[in-house]
N, C-alpha and C positions, 0 to 999 in steps of 0.2 A: 527323614523316610524318603525315600525316592518310587516315584511312583511310575514303575513300567508295564508299558503297553495297556494304560488307563485310561479311558477320558469318558466323562459323564454325557451322556449323551442328550440328558434332557435338559442339562445346564443354560442351553440360550434360549427355553421358551420361556415365552411372557405372557401375562395375564390378556383376554382381549376385552375385557369391559372397558368403558369407556366413563369418563367424569364429564361433568357440564363447565368446566372451567381449566383451559391448559391457555398456555401461551401460541397464540395464532400465528400459522404460517400466512403465507402472500405469494405474488409474482415478484418473482424475482427480477431486479431491476440494477443490479450490478454485483460487485465483490469484492474483496479487499483479499490482495495476495498478502503472504503475512512469511516470516521466517520460517525454515523447517523447526527451525529450535526451540520457536516459541512457542510456550504452555502458560497457564494462568491457573494458580492453585484458587477455586472459586471461595476457600474457607477464609483466604488471608488477602486477597486482592480482591479491587475494584474493578469491573469493566466500564469505567465511566469515561464521561468526555476527557476528562485532563488523560486520564490513562489512554486513550485513543489517539488524542492529539499529541501526545508524547512520544507512543509509537510510532507514529508516520512520520515528525520528527526525526529521530534515532535512524530513519528508514528500515525498520523490521516490519510497518505495515505500509502497504503502498494502494490506495482505494482507487476502484473503477468504477463510478457511482451513474446514478442519473442514466441507465440504457434509455433509448426509445424501442426499442425491441428485446425480445427475449426467444429464444428455440431451444427448446429439449430435445439436443440430438442423442438421446442416450441410446446405446443400443441393447437390445430386447437379449435375455441368456440365450447361450445357444443350447439347443435341445438335437440331442442326437438319436434317432428310431434304430432299434433294433432289426433284424430279419422277423423275429418277433413280432413287431409292432410296437412293442415296449417302450416307451419316451424316458431317457435318460437325462440328468442333467450334462453337458460338455464342459460348461463355465457360465459365469455368472457375467451378463453384460455390465458395462462400466457406463458410470456415470457422465453424459459431457452437455456440455452448455454452449451456446453461441450467445451473446449480446452485441447490439447493433449500438453504437454513438454516435452522433453527431455534433461535435465540439470543435471540427476543425483542422488542419494538417498538423499543427504543432502540437495536436493532443495525439493525432495517429502517429508521428513518430518517434514519441513519447512511447505510447502502448508499446510499438514494434519493439523498441528496445530491452521489453521486459522476454522477448520471445527466447521458452526454454522448454529445457523438456527434465523434470524432475527439482528443480530451483528451490520452488516453492509452494506450501501449502494454500487453502483458501478458505475463506469466509464468505458464504453466499448472504446477501442483503436482500429483504424481503421490501415490497413496496408501503408496507405500513412501517419499517421504519426496525421490525425483528432482524437480527443477527443468525443464521445456523450455521452453526461453530461443529466439531464434533467432539466426541469426549473418550478422554485415555483411560482406559479400564471400564469399572462397571461400579462405580461406588455410591452410597447413597448419602446425600449430605456434602461430604468435600470431594468437588467433583472436580478433575482436572480438566480443563477444556484446550483444545489445542485445533487446528485449522485440520479440514479434512485434505487426505493424501490428493497431491495432484502429480501427475503428470507433465502431458501435452498443455503448454499455453503459448496460442499462438494468435496473432494478431495479421490478417490477411492484408492484400491489396488496398493502398486508398481507392474508395469509391467516387469519382466525380459526380456532382451533381448532372442528370440526364433530361431536365424536363419535365418529368414525372415524378421523382425523388432527390430528397437532398443530397448531400455528399456522406460520406457513410464511414466508421470504420469498426470492422465487423472483427472481436476478438472470442475465440476459444476456446474453453478450458477442458481437460479431461479428468475425472477422478479416477485414482488405480483402487482404491478400497471399496468395492460395493459393500459389503458387509460393516462398514464403517458408516457409510454413505447411509444404510437403510437402518441400522440395526442400533448406530453409537452417536445419532445425531446430538445438538447441546443448542436449546433455544434460548436467545438471550432479548430480553425483552428493554426496551428503551427507556420506559418509563419507568420500570423497578430498577434499573442498574443507573440512571442517571444521564444517559447520552443522546445523540440525536444524525441520525447519519443525515438529515439533510444541513447541519453545520458541521458534515464533518469535508472536509478539503485536501485534498493532496498538496504534492510541494510546484511552486512555482519557479523554475529553473532562470538565473540571474547571471548577466555578464560582468564580471569584475574588470576592470584593466587599468593596472596601473602607467600612471604618464610619466611621472617627474619627481625629482627630488629637490628641495633646497632647506637643507640644515635638520631642522625638526618636523618640516611637513612635507608631508608625501600625497601629491594630487594623482587624484585618480576619478573612472566612470564607474558608475554602478547601473545597469539598465536590465530592463526584463527581457531575458531572453529571445522570447517569439516576436517582439517588437521595439528594437534600438530605441525608437523614439519617446520611450517612457522611461524614467529616470526611476529609480527607487527614491522620492522625494520623502524624507522624515527619517532617514536612515542614519542611526547615530551611534556613539562608541560602545553602546551597549550592545549591538547588535552588527558589532565588527570584531575580528581580531587578527592582531599579525602574529606570520609564521615566522621563523628565519631571524627574530632579534627577541632579546630579554626585554625591550623595550615597550613601553603599555602604551596604549592611545586615549589622551586625556581627551580631546574633543575632535566634532567631525564640523563643518563647516558647508552647507551646497551653495554653490554659484548658479543662480537659474541664465545668468546669459548665457557663461560660458558651458551650461551644463555640466558641470563638474564638481567632484569633492574635493576638499581638503581636511588631510588625516592630520593631526600637528600629535609628536610623540613625545615624549618624556624625554629625548636626548635628543642629538644629532644622530641622525639614519644614514647617512653619507657612506658608511662602511658597512653596512646590513646592507642597504637598500638593493645592492645585487642578485642577491639571496631572498626578499622580501616576497612573503606572499599574504593578501589579504584575502580572509575568509568569513565573511558571512557568520555569525556564531552567536546564538543567546547564551554561552556562557554553557552551556549544556548540550545542546547537539548543532551541527552546520546548519543551523536556521537564522533566519531572522525575520520576524513578525511586522512587518512594516503595515498598516490600515486595517488589519485582522487577515493578510495575508500571508503564511507562511514561505520565503524565498529561499534558495540555495544557491551557492555556487563562491567560485574562488577565483583569481588571480592566476594567471599562468606566468612561467616562467620563458625566457627573460625577460625582464624589465629593460625598457629602452633608454 
């Protein structure tokens, strides 16, 4: 059966009674950019810390947490007044938020790289650790969780210290669906779901550079992108894969004096060396966890 010219005008009306206990909101202190395609089926999937960390490692989640300031710049709904003095709704105002961060220039440059329109959805994060998501549909029990539909994601110019304020990165996000934001929100409590936003961190960029090859050995450097004085000490063969060869890495040794790593392969690498790329990888995602920090990066061709 097809319902033509049929719409139940009361289908979105909801009860206005309150209960004594519900998931609390709070002051927004950050957000997570999520892939447009990301959804979670609440009946079968767990939004716990392992799930969140996995999504960050795969690149589906990009956290921007621990903001120092939050400003609600949401537009009010546009009301039109007729000649008879009757007010009519012209359009709903769209939610818009600005978050300020004071995390240095490398953080600012990373934030700037996500400037876009319509590429991401958004999860808001409150100061109490609660995550404010959206839900797809309006079902009881088996709820499909998603990010709020976002449009503009924009990082403004880097603000220097001026004697009265610290350096600052300001990120603006605008949500496109006022109904989704105002009626179809989904609050995820950290205690009942087993996650901790204070323990949630983003990826740290690393610079991998292949230096030389001698039979089965490949010498390379692995440094923190924001500070080349810091080597990825602790990197081993469980956090590095070789692309462009069928040989496997048997072990990695770090030389503190030369500040270089040597990867020993299962066979002579002379023939494969020109096309060899070394990538930080835990076997599932392009990351290596060293000292509790998630690093990402790979070497660039051509090799010297």
